[in-house]
C-alpha positions in Angstrom: 134.4 179.0 137.2 135.2 175.7 139.4 134.4 175.0 142.4 136.6 173.2 144.4 135.0 171.0 147.6 137.9 169.7 149.6 138.0 166.8 152.4 138.6 167.3 156.0 140.2 164.5 157.7 143.1 163.3 156.9 143.2 166.4 154.6 142.9 169.9 155.8 143.3 168.0 159.2 145.7 165.5 160.5 145.3 162.7 163.0 143.1 160.6 164.2 140.3 162.6 165.2 139.2 161.2 168.6 136.7 163.7 169.4 135.0 163.3 166.7 134.5 159.1 166.9 133.8 160.0 170.5 130.5 162.2 169.9 129.3 159.6 167.4 129.9 156.4 169.5 128.0 158.0 172.8 125.1 159.1 170.4 124.6 156.0 169.3 124.3 154.9 173.0 122.3 157.4 174.2 119.7 157.4 171.0 119.8 154.0 170.7 121.4 152.0 174.3 123.6 150.3 172.4 127.2 149.7 174.3 129.2 151.5 171.0 132.8 151.8 171.2 135.2 154.1 169.1 137.0 150.3 169.1 133.5 149.4 166.5 134.1 152.4 164.8 137.8 151.6 164.4 136.4 148.0 163.5 134.5 149.2 160.0 137.4 151.4 158.7 135.8 154.7 158.8 138.3 156.8 156.3 135.7 157.6 153.6 132.5 157.4 155.0 129.9 160.0 156.4 128.9 159.5 160.0 125.5 158.8 159.1 127.5 155.0 157.4 129.5 155.1 160.3 126.5 154.5 162.8 124.5 152.3 160.2 127.2 150.4 160.3 127.8 150.0 164.0 124.5 149.3 164.9 124.6 146.7 162.6 127.2 145.2 164.6 125.6 145.2 167.0 122.5 143.7 165.5 120.5 146.2 165.3 117.7 146.4 161.7 117.6 149.5 158.8 114.7 150.2 159.7 115.2 150.9 163.5 118.6 152.6 162.4 116.9 154.9 159.5 114.2 155.8 161.7 116.1 157.1 164.3 119.2 158.7 162.4 117.4 162.3 162.6 117.9 161.5 167.0 120.8 160.3 166.7 122.8 163.5 164.4 121.2 166.1 166.7 122.5 164.0 169.6 125.8 163.7 168.3 126.2 167.4 167.0 125.8 168.8 170.1 127.7 165.9 171.9 130.9 167.4 169.9 131.8 170.8 171.3 131.9 169.0 174.7 134.0 166.9 173.9 136.0 169.1 172.0 137.2 171.2 174.2 138.6 168.1 176.1 140.6 167.1 173.4 143.9 168.0 171.6 143.7 170.8 169.1 143.6 169.9 165.7 146.4 169.2 163.2 146.2 171.6 160.6 147.6 170.3 157.2 151.0 171.9 157.0 150.4 175.3 154.6 147.0 174.5 154.4 145.8 178.6 154.8 148.5 179.2 151.7 147.1 176.3 150.2 143.8 177.5 150.3 144.7 180.8 149.4 146.9 179.6 146.4 143.2 177.6 145.2 141.3 180.7 145.3 143.8 183.3 143.5 144.0 180.8 140.5 140.2 181.6 140.4 138.4 178.3 142.6 135.6 178.3 144.6 136.5 176.7 148.4 133.7 174.3 149.6 133.6 171.4 151.9 132.7 167.9 151.1 133.1 165.4 153.6 130.9 162.9 155.6 131.0 164.8 158.9 128.1 166.2 160.2 127.4 169.7 160.1 127.7 171.2 162.5 131.0 168.6 164.0 132.4 170.0 160.1 132.4 173.4 160.8 133.0 173.4 164.3 136.5 171.3 163.1 137.4 174.1 161.2 136.0 177.3 163.3 139.0 175.7 165.5 141.2 174.8 163.7 141.6 178.6 162.2 139.8 177.8 158.5 136.5 178.6 159.0 136.3 181.9 157.4 137.3 180.2 154.1 134.2 178.2 154.3 131.7 180.1 154.4 128.2 178.6 156.1 126.0 177.4 153.1 127.7 176.0 151.0 129.1 172.4 150.4 127.7 168.9 151.2 128.4 166.8 154.4 127.3 163.8 155.9 124.4 164.9 157.3 122.7 166.0 153.9 123.3 162.2 152.9 124.4 158.5 153.9 125.9 157.7 150.6 129.1 160.0 150.0 128.1 159.6 146.1 125.4 161.9 146.1 127.6 164.7 147.7 129.0 166.8 144.5 126.1 167.5 143.4 124.6 169.0 146.6 127.7 171.4 146.9 126.7 172.4 143.3 123.8 172.8 143.3 124.6 175.4 146.3 127.0 176.8 144.6 125.1 177.9 141.2 122.0 178.6 144.0 124.6 181.1 145.2 125.4 182.2 141.8 128.5 182.1 141.7 128.7 179.9 138.3 130.0 177.2 139.2 130.2 174.5 136.2 132.8 172.4 137.2 133.9 171.0 140.5 137.2 169.2 141.3 137.1 167.7 144.9 140.4 167.5 147.0 140.4 164.1 150.1 142.3 161.7 150.6 141.0 158.2 150.2 139.9 155.7 147.4 135.7 157.3 148.3 136.7 160.5 147.4 137.7 159.4 144.2 134.6 157.7 144.3 132.8 160.2 145.2 134.0 162.9 142.4 133.7 160.4 139.6 129.9 159.8 140.9 129.5 163.9 140.2 131.6 163.9 137.4 134.0 165.8 139.1 138.1 165.9 138.8 139.9 164.7 142.0 143.0 165.5 143.6 144.4 163.2 146.3 146.7 163.7 148.6 148.2 161.2 150.3 148.2 162.0 153.4 145.8 160.3 155.3 145.7 156.3 155.7 146.5 155.3 152.2 149.5 155.5 150.5 150.3 157.4 146.9 149.7 154.3 144.9 145.9 153.3 146.4 144.7 157.0 145.1 146.0 156.3 141.8 142.4 156.7 140.3 142.5 160.7 141.0 143.1 163.0 138.5 146.8 164.0 140.1 147.9 162.7 143.5 150.6 164.9 146.1 152.9 163.7 148.6 150.5 166.7 150.8 148.5 169.8 150.4 150.5 172.1 148.6 151.7 170.2 146.5 148.2 169.0 145.7 146.7 172.9 145.7 149.6 173.3 143.1 147.8 170.6 140.8 144.5 172.0 141.9 146.3 175.5 140.1 146.9 173.3 137.5 143.5 171.4 136.4 142.3 175.3 136.8 144.3 176.9 134.5 143.8 174.3 131.7 140.5 174.8 131.9 137.4 172.6 132.1 137.6 168.7 131.8 
């Protein structure tokens, strides 16, 4: 069985996650008393980073030391997750990748086990999927999130361990994402990777993936091909 781990922003959902960014910076203000703004997040290039890493880099820009950031990180995560639902109601619905449900169904029919792999804090990730109408594809208890580890490269082993603990027999992993950091994360975890050029990076910047697709529908077809070809 192959575990297929999908990124959210830029892959399953398109467009700038304004409510998410606002939740992160409001939590920084509340916990650290730092006048952070969405512009701080944009300045560090958030694509493919975990939320914890984004918070650390923003706080460093404002002069905080790593010890203080690390000590307060659990409190900051709780606050960001608590803030997000209220902000989410004030922003437009997420733009779901065209044909997302059909693409996920295709992967499942080919024998893939679906789970999320995202830098989003888990409660924010689950809220996004629920609002997008995709939550049913990703049961609780699986996947890996930015609340699990600050380092995205640590997330594939976490997701695989959860899949094995659930007894589904997963031995292989394919990551589907839209940034070079998704590809690096897959490689760090010994996984294959299908990149989709639907985020901030063009196809030529994703060439280190096993395969590159123009969109999620084509990406699902490439994943299906990898699954039918068998283990790498």
